[in-house]
C-alpha atoms as an extended CHARMM CRD file, in Angstrom:
* protein
*
       186  EXT
         1         1  MET       CA             28.1050000000       68.0850000000      -31.4560000000  PROA      1               0.0000000000
         2         2  ARG       CA             24.6370000000       66.6270000000      -31.4200000000  PROA      2               0.0000000000
         3         3  PRO       CA             23.7650000000       63.4680000000      -33.3290000000  PROA      3               0.0000000000
         4         4  LEU       CA             22.1900000000       63.8500000000      -36.7290000000  PROA      4               0.0000000000
         5         5  TRP       CA             18.8030000000       62.4430000000      -35.7190000000  PROA      5               0.0000000000
         6         6  SER       CA             18.6410000000       64.8540000000      -32.7530000000  PROA      6               0.0000000000
         7         7  ARG       CA             19.3110000000       67.8470000000      -34.9840000000  PROA      7               0.0000000000
         8         8  ARG       CA             16.7890000000       66.5720000000      -37.5140000000  PROA      8               0.0000000000
         9         9  LEU       CA             14.0450000000       66.2510000000      -34.8960000000  PROA      9               0.0000000000
        10        10  ARG       CA             14.7670000000       69.7480000000      -33.6060000000  PROA      10              0.0000000000
        11        11  ASP       CA             14.8450000000       71.3080000000      -37.0470000000  PROA      11              0.0000000000
        12        12  ASP       CA             12.1160000000       69.2580000000      -38.6890000000  PROA      12              0.0000000000
        13        13  GLU       CA              8.8010000000       68.7130000000      -36.9660000000  PROA      13              0.0000000000
        14        14  SER       CA              7.4850000000       66.2880000000      -39.5380000000  PROA      14              0.0000000000
        15        15  GLY       CA              8.2400000000       63.1730000000      -37.3670000000  PROA      15              0.0000000000
        16        16  PHE       CA              9.5020000000       59.7570000000      -38.4390000000  PROA      16              0.0000000000
        17        17  THR       CA              9.3340000000       58.3600000000      -41.9070000000  PROA      17              0.0000000000
        18        18  LEU       CA              7.1400000000       55.3950000000      -42.7420000000  PROA      18              0.0000000000
        19        19  ILE       CA             10.1940000000       53.1690000000      -43.1700000000  PROA      19              0.0000000000
        20        20  GLU       CA             11.5080000000       54.1340000000      -39.7190000000  PROA      20              0.0000000000
        21        21  LEU       CA              8.1420000000       53.3210000000      -38.1600000000  PROA      21              0.0000000000
        22        22  LEU       CA              7.9180000000       49.9540000000      -39.9650000000  PROA      22              0.0000000000
        23        23  VAL       CA             11.4270000000       48.9720000000      -38.8980000000  PROA      23              0.0000000000
        24        24  ALA       CA             10.7860000000       49.9950000000      -35.2790000000  PROA      24              0.0000000000
        25        25  THR       CA              7.4540000000       48.1410000000      -35.2290000000  PROA      25              0.0000000000
        26        26  THR       CA              9.0160000000       45.0020000000      -36.7160000000  PROA      26              0.0000000000
        27        27  VAL       CA             11.8450000000       45.0110000000      -34.1780000000  PROA      27              0.0000000000
        28        28  GLY       CA              9.3650000000       45.6030000000      -31.3670000000  PROA      28              0.0000000000
        29        29  LEU       CA              7.1800000000       42.7160000000      -32.5290000000  PROA      29              0.0000000000
        30        30  LEU       CA             10.1850000000       40.3870000000      -32.7590000000  PROA      30              0.0000000000
        31        31  VAL       CA             11.2680000000       41.2540000000      -29.2090000000  PROA      31              0.0000000000
        32        32  ALA       CA              7.7090000000       40.8730000000      -27.8760000000  PROA      32              0.0000000000
        33        33  GLY       CA              7.2900000000       37.5530000000      -29.7320000000  PROA      33              0.0000000000
        34        34  ALA       CA             10.5370000000       36.1950000000      -28.2650000000  PROA      34              0.0000000000
        35        35  ALA       CA              9.4830000000       37.2580000000      -24.7750000000  PROA      35              0.0000000000
        36        36  LEU       CA              6.0680000000       35.6130000000      -25.1610000000  PROA      36              0.0000000000
        37        37  ALA       CA              7.6450000000       32.4050000000      -26.4710000000  PROA      37              0.0000000000
        38        38  LEU       CA              9.8860000000       32.3100000000      -23.4020000000  PROA      38              0.0000000000
        39        39  VAL       CA              6.9400000000       32.8730000000      -21.0560000000  PROA      39              0.0000000000
        40        40  ASP       CA              4.9430000000       30.1600000000      -22.8460000000  PROA      40              0.0000000000
        41        41  SER       CA              7.8360000000       27.7050000000      -22.5690000000  PROA      41              0.0000000000
        42        42  VAL       CA              8.2450000000       28.3800000000      -18.8540000000  PROA      42              0.0000000000
        43        43  ALA       CA              4.4910000000       28.0290000000      -18.2980000000  PROA      43              0.0000000000
        44        44  ARG       CA              4.5380000000       24.5660000000      -19.9170000000  PROA      44              0.0000000000
        45        45  ILE       CA              7.6290000000       23.3510000000      -18.0420000000  PROA      45              0.0000000000
        46        46  ALA       CA              6.7580000000       24.6980000000      -14.5780000000  PROA      46              0.0000000000
        47        47  PRO       CA              4.0080000000       22.1440000000      -13.7330000000  PROA      47              0.0000000000
        48        48  ARG       CA              6.3240000000       19.2550000000      -14.6850000000  PROA      48              0.0000000000
        49        49  ASP       CA              9.0800000000       20.6140000000      -12.4760000000  PROA      49              0.0000000000
        50        50  GLN       CA              6.6510000000       21.2090000000       -9.6120000000  PROA      50              0.0000000000
        51        51  GLU       CA              5.3960000000       17.6270000000       -9.8600000000  PROA      51              0.0000000000
        52        52  ARG       CA              9.0030000000       16.3610000000       -9.8950000000  PROA      52              0.0000000000
        53        53  ALA       CA              9.7560000000       18.3370000000       -6.7340000000  PROA      53              0.0000000000
        54        54  HSD       CA              6.5590000000       17.0080000000       -5.1390000000  PROA      54              0.0000000000
        55        55  ALA       CA              7.4500000000       13.3890000000       -6.0210000000  PROA      55              0.0000000000
        56        56  ILE       CA             10.9310000000       13.8180000000       -4.5370000000  PROA      56              0.0000000000
        57        57  ARG       CA              9.5710000000       15.4640000000       -1.3860000000  PROA      57              0.0000000000
        58        58  GLU       CA              6.9960000000       12.6680000000       -0.8620000000  PROA      58              0.0000000000
        59        59  ALA       CA              9.6390000000        9.9700000000       -1.2710000000  PROA      59              0.0000000000
        60        60  GLN       CA             12.0840000000       11.7910000000        1.0300000000  PROA      60              0.0000000000
        61        61  VAL       CA              9.5060000000       12.1080000000        3.7990000000  PROA      61              0.0000000000
        62        62  GLY       CA              8.6080000000        8.4150000000        3.5380000000  PROA      62              0.0000000000
        63        63  LEU       CA             12.2430000000        7.2920000000        3.3790000000  PROA      63              0.0000000000
        64        64  ASP       CA             13.1700000000        9.4500000000        6.3740000000  PROA      64              0.0000000000
        65        65  ARG       CA             10.2970000000        8.0560000000        8.4060000000  PROA      65              0.0000000000
        66        66  MET       CA             11.1480000000        4.4770000000        7.4700000000  PROA      66              0.0000000000
        67        67  THR       CA             14.8790000000        4.7440000000        8.1990000000  PROA      67              0.0000000000
        68        68  ARG       CA             14.2950000000        6.6370000000       11.4590000000  PROA      68              0.0000000000
        69        69  GLU       CA             12.0620000000        3.8190000000       12.6910000000  PROA      69              0.0000000000
        70        70  LEU       CA             14.3440000000        1.0490000000       11.3880000000  PROA      70              0.0000000000
        71        71  ARG       CA             17.2910000000        2.5870000000       13.2720000000  PROA      71              0.0000000000
        72        72  GLN       CA             15.3830000000        1.9890000000       16.5130000000  PROA      72              0.0000000000
        73        73  ALA       CA             14.7830000000       -1.7130000000       15.7920000000  PROA      73              0.0000000000
        74        74  GLN       CA             15.3840000000       -3.9750000000       18.7740000000  PROA      74              0.0000000000
        75        75  SER       CA             14.9930000000       -7.2280000000       16.8460000000  PROA      75              0.0000000000
        76        76  VAL       CA             14.6960000000       -8.2630000000       13.2200000000  PROA      76              0.0000000000
        77        77  ASN       CA             12.0070000000      -10.8720000000       12.5960000000  PROA      77              0.0000000000
        78        78  GLY       CA             12.5240000000      -11.1330000000        8.8450000000  PROA      78              0.0000000000
        79        79  ALA       CA             14.3110000000       -9.4080000000        6.0030000000  PROA      79              0.0000000000
        80        80  THR       CA             14.0840000000       -9.7160000000        2.2210000000  PROA      80              0.0000000000
        81        81  SER       CA             14.9360000000       -7.3950000000       -0.6530000000  PROA      81              0.0000000000
        82        82  THR       CA             11.4550000000       -5.8260000000       -0.4200000000  PROA      82              0.0000000000
        83        83  LEU       CA             10.4010000000       -6.4200000000        3.1970000000  PROA      83              0.0000000000
        84        84  MET       CA             11.7340000000       -5.6250000000        6.6450000000  PROA      84              0.0000000000
        85        85  ASP       CA              9.9920000000       -6.9990000000        9.7420000000  PROA      85              0.0000000000
        86        86  ILE       CA             11.1770000000       -5.5410000000       13.0750000000  PROA      86              0.0000000000
        87        87  ASP       CA             10.1970000000       -5.1080000000       16.7030000000  PROA      87              0.0000000000
        88        88  VAL       CA             10.5680000000       -1.5210000000       17.8680000000  PROA      88              0.0000000000
        89        89  THR       CA              9.6030000000        0.4410000000       20.9750000000  PROA      89              0.0000000000
        90        90  ILE       CA              7.6110000000        3.5790000000       20.2250000000  PROA      90              0.0000000000
        91        91  GLY       CA              6.4620000000        5.6860000000       23.1550000000  PROA      91              0.0000000000
        92        92  ALA       CA              7.1450000000        2.9240000000       25.7210000000  PROA      92              0.0000000000
        93        93  VAL       CA              5.0960000000        0.4120000000       23.6950000000  PROA      93              0.0000000000
        94        94  THR       CA              6.8370000000       -2.4210000000       21.8450000000  PROA      94              0.0000000000
        95        95  LEU       CA              5.3260000000       -3.0210000000       18.4050000000  PROA      95              0.0000000000
        96        96  ARG       CA              5.9490000000       -5.2970000000       15.4870000000  PROA      96              0.0000000000
        97        97  VAL       CA              6.4000000000       -3.1200000000       12.3880000000  PROA      97              0.0000000000
        98        98  ILE       CA              6.5790000000       -4.4530000000        8.8450000000  PROA      98              0.0000000000
        99        99  TYR       CA              7.7050000000       -2.3550000000        5.8910000000  PROA      99              0.0000000000
       100       100  ASP       CA              6.5640000000       -4.1350000000        2.7370000000  PROA      100             0.0000000000
       101       101  CYS       CA              7.7800000000       -2.5410000000       -0.5210000000  PROA      101             0.0000000000
       102       102  SER       CA              6.7950000000       -5.3760000000       -2.8380000000  PROA      102             0.0000000000
       103       103  ARG       CA              3.7850000000       -3.9610000000       -4.7040000000  PROA      103             0.0000000000
       104       104  ALA       CA              4.9910000000       -0.6660000000       -6.2240000000  PROA      104             0.0000000000
       105       105  ARG       CA              4.6240000000        1.0500000000       -2.8550000000  PROA      105             0.0000000000
       106       106  CYS       CA              6.0430000000        0.8020000000        0.6500000000  PROA      106             0.0000000000
       107       107  VAL       CA              3.3320000000       -0.0460000000        3.1440000000  PROA      107             0.0000000000
       108       108  ARG       CA              3.8210000000        0.1350000000        6.9130000000  PROA      108             0.0000000000
       109       109  ARG       CA              1.8450000000       -2.3110000000        9.0410000000  PROA      109             0.0000000000
       110       110  GLN       CA              2.0390000000       -2.5590000000       12.7960000000  PROA      110             0.0000000000
       111       111  GLY       CA              0.7760000000       -4.9210000000       15.4520000000  PROA      111             0.0000000000
       112       112  MET       CA              1.8090000000       -6.5900000000       18.6720000000  PROA      112             0.0000000000
       113       113  PRO       CA              5.1050000000       -8.5470000000       18.7970000000  PROA      113             0.0000000000
       114       114  GLY       CA              4.6510000000      -12.2180000000       17.9170000000  PROA      114             0.0000000000
       115       115  ALA       CA              1.2920000000      -11.5800000000       16.2360000000  PROA      115             0.0000000000
       116       116  GLU       CA              0.7270000000      -10.9680000000       12.5560000000  PROA      116             0.0000000000
       117       117  PRO       CA             -0.0670000000       -7.2770000000       11.9740000000  PROA      117             0.0000000000
       118       118  PRO       CA             -3.4280000000       -6.5850000000       10.3590000000  PROA      118             0.0000000000
       119       119  SER       CA             -3.5990000000       -6.4410000000        6.5820000000  PROA      119             0.0000000000
       120       120  GLY       CA             -3.8080000000       -3.1340000000        4.8020000000  PROA      120             0.0000000000
       121       121  GLY       CA             -1.5870000000       -0.6300000000        6.5000000000  PROA      121             0.0000000000
       122       122  GLU       CA             -0.3920000000        2.8590000000        5.7160000000  PROA      122             0.0000000000
       123       123  VAL       CA              1.2960000000        3.7830000000        2.4350000000  PROA      123             0.0000000000
       124       124  VAL       CA              4.6220000000        5.4060000000        3.3090000000  PROA      124             0.0000000000
       125       125  ILE       CA              6.0470000000        5.7440000000       -0.2130000000  PROA      125             0.0000000000
       126       126  ASP       CA              3.9570000000        5.4340000000       -3.3650000000  PROA      126             0.0000000000
       127       127  ARG       CA              4.9170000000        4.6670000000       -6.9980000000  PROA      127             0.0000000000
       128       128  ILE       CA              8.1080000000        2.6780000000       -6.3170000000  PROA      128             0.0000000000
       129       129  LEU       CA              9.8760000000        1.5060000000       -9.4700000000  PROA      129             0.0000000000
       130       130  ASN       CA             12.4600000000       -0.8020000000       -7.9070000000  PROA      130             0.0000000000
       131       131  GLY       CA             12.2160000000       -3.8820000000       -5.7120000000  PROA      131             0.0000000000
       132       132  ALA       CA             12.9320000000       -6.6490000000       -8.1970000000  PROA      132             0.0000000000
       133       133  ALA       CA             16.0800000000       -8.7960000000       -7.9220000000  PROA      133             0.0000000000
       134       134  PRO       CA             18.5380000000       -6.5950000000       -9.8160000000  PROA      134             0.0000000000
       135       135  ASP       CA             17.3700000000       -3.4180000000       -8.0280000000  PROA      135             0.0000000000
       136       136  PRO       CA             16.3010000000       -4.2370000000       -4.4330000000  PROA      136             0.0000000000
       137       137  VAL       CA             14.8380000000       -1.8160000000       -1.9060000000  PROA      137             0.0000000000
       138       138  PHE       CA             16.7160000000       -3.2980000000        1.0720000000  PROA      138             0.0000000000
       139       139  VAL       CA             20.3250000000       -4.5180000000        0.9460000000  PROA      139             0.0000000000
       140       140  TYR       CA             21.7800000000       -6.0780000000        4.0880000000  PROA      140             0.0000000000
       141       141  SER       CA             25.3270000000       -6.5450000000        5.2960000000  PROA      141             0.0000000000
       142       142  PRO       CA             26.7960000000       -8.8760000000        6.0640000000  PROA      142             0.0000000000
       143       143  ALA       CA             24.8570000000      -10.5500000000        3.2720000000  PROA      143             0.0000000000
       144       144  GLY       CA             22.6450000000      -13.4480000000        4.3060000000  PROA      144             0.0000000000
       145       145  SER       CA             22.9540000000      -12.8600000000        8.0570000000  PROA      145             0.0000000000
       146       146  LEU       CA             19.9290000000      -12.3560000000       10.2800000000  PROA      146             0.0000000000
       147       147  PRO       CA             19.9720000000       -9.9520000000       11.9700000000  PROA      147             0.0000000000
       148       148  PRO       CA             22.1090000000       -7.8280000000        9.6820000000  PROA      148             0.0000000000
       149       149  ASP       CA             24.4490000000       -5.1600000000       11.0480000000  PROA      149             0.0000000000
       150       150  HSD       CA             23.7540000000       -2.5980000000        8.3610000000  PROA      150             0.0000000000
       151       151  VAL       CA             20.8640000000       -1.8740000000        5.9820000000  PROA      151             0.0000000000
       152       152  GLU       CA             20.9420000000        0.1460000000        2.7560000000  PROA      152             0.0000000000
       153       153  VAL       CA             17.5470000000        1.4330000000        1.6290000000  PROA      153             0.0000000000
       154       154  SER       CA             17.1290000000        2.5790000000       -1.9730000000  PROA      154             0.0000000000
       155       155  ILE       CA             13.9050000000        3.9350000000       -3.4190000000  PROA      155             0.0000000000
       156       156  ALA       CA             13.3590000000        4.7690000000       -7.1040000000  PROA      156             0.0000000000
       157       157  VAL       CA             10.2810000000        6.8460000000       -7.9390000000  PROA      157             0.0000000000
       158       158  PRO       CA              9.1520000000        8.3670000000      -11.2440000000  PROA      158             0.0000000000
       159       159  ALA       CA             10.0380000000       12.0400000000      -11.6110000000  PROA      159             0.0000000000
       160       160  ALA       CA              6.7160000000       12.5140000000      -13.3990000000  PROA      160             0.0000000000
       161       161  GLY       CA              4.7770000000       11.8120000000      -10.2040000000  PROA      161             0.0000000000
       162       162  ASP       CA              1.1000000000       11.5450000000      -11.1370000000  PROA      162             0.0000000000
       163       163  ARG       CA              1.4700000000       13.4700000000      -14.4170000000  PROA      163             0.0000000000
       164       164  LYS       CA              1.2710000000       11.5890000000      -17.6980000000  PROA      164             0.0000000000
       165       165  ASP       CA              3.2780000000       14.2860000000      -19.5190000000  PROA      165             0.0000000000
       166       166  GLY       CA              5.9240000000       14.7020000000      -16.8100000000  PROA      166             0.0000000000
       167       167  HSD       CA              9.6270000000       13.9720000000      -16.8240000000  PROA      167             0.0000000000
       168       168  ALA       CA             10.5090000000       10.5300000000      -18.2060000000  PROA      168             0.0000000000
       169       169  HSD       CA             13.3950000000        9.7460000000      -15.8440000000  PROA      169             0.0000000000
       170       170  SER       CA             13.2700000000        8.3460000000      -12.3180000000  PROA      170             0.0000000000
       171       171  VAL       CA             14.6630000000        9.7360000000       -9.0810000000  PROA      171             0.0000000000
       172       172  VAL       CA             16.6230000000        7.4540000000       -6.7510000000  PROA      172             0.0000000000
       173       173  LEU       CA             16.8190000000        8.2190000000       -3.0450000000  PROA      173             0.0000000000
       174       174  ASP       CA             18.9140000000        6.1050000000       -0.7250000000  PROA      174             0.0000000000
       175       175  ASP       CA             19.9700000000        5.9760000000        2.8980000000  PROA      175             0.0000000000
       176       176  GLY       CA             21.8840000000        3.6220000000        5.1070000000  PROA      176             0.0000000000
       177       177  LEU       CA             21.4830000000        2.7020000000        8.7300000000  PROA      177             0.0000000000
       178       178  ALA       CA             23.1980000000        0.6480000000       11.3670000000  PROA      178             0.0000000000
       179       179  LEU       CA             20.9950000000       -1.6350000000       13.4550000000  PROA      179             0.0000000000
       180       180  ARG       CA             22.7860000000       -0.6590000000       16.6560000000  PROA      180             0.0000000000
       181       181  ASN       CA             19.9270000000       -1.5270000000       19.0300000000  PROA      181             0.0000000000
       182       182  VAL       CA             19.2920000000       -5.0710000000       17.7820000000  PROA      182             0.0000000000
       183       183  GLY       CA             19.9070000000       -7.5510000000       20.5810000000  PROA      183             0.0000000000
       184       184  LEU       CA             20.0080000000       -4.9100000000       23.3190000000  PROA      184             0.0000000000
       185       185  THR       CA             17.5360000000       -5.3460000000       26.1520000000  PROA      185             0.0000000000
       186       186  ARG       CA             16.3270000000       -2.7600000000       28.6190000000  PROA      186             0.0000000000
């Protein structure tokens, strides 16, 4: 047995009533409005999420570079909660490398061992939120020993990146490394 509306359409060629058309149009508009609201919401959130991903990626690249180089340290010239001064051999050349994370960014400076590296340097990680006493960038163990055996590096960056209307929270990236080459000579 066919449904009533199917029989009605077959028997009556007059079409839909005005009420049926108004109900169908209203339902269609509600569904289209909901879909457009969802698309609008996603379009507003997507740039914030992209900037968050970009901020994390930038910090990860800088942290990986820093810890990779610190792992190769042959001697530690100085270490504070925001600065690490090492001698490292890169491509058969021994250099003095300083990572200074004291001014809302980690800056890498390099020069010859025993000489003060030139000022300026290269920004490795930008927009650092930590570094003050309760939330240091570098933590050494055993505490107070120079050279330390192990270094924990923790970087907090804003999830908003450069956006003013981005996410309000921060992202913390950390890594640890053993200074296994310190004191070894070739």
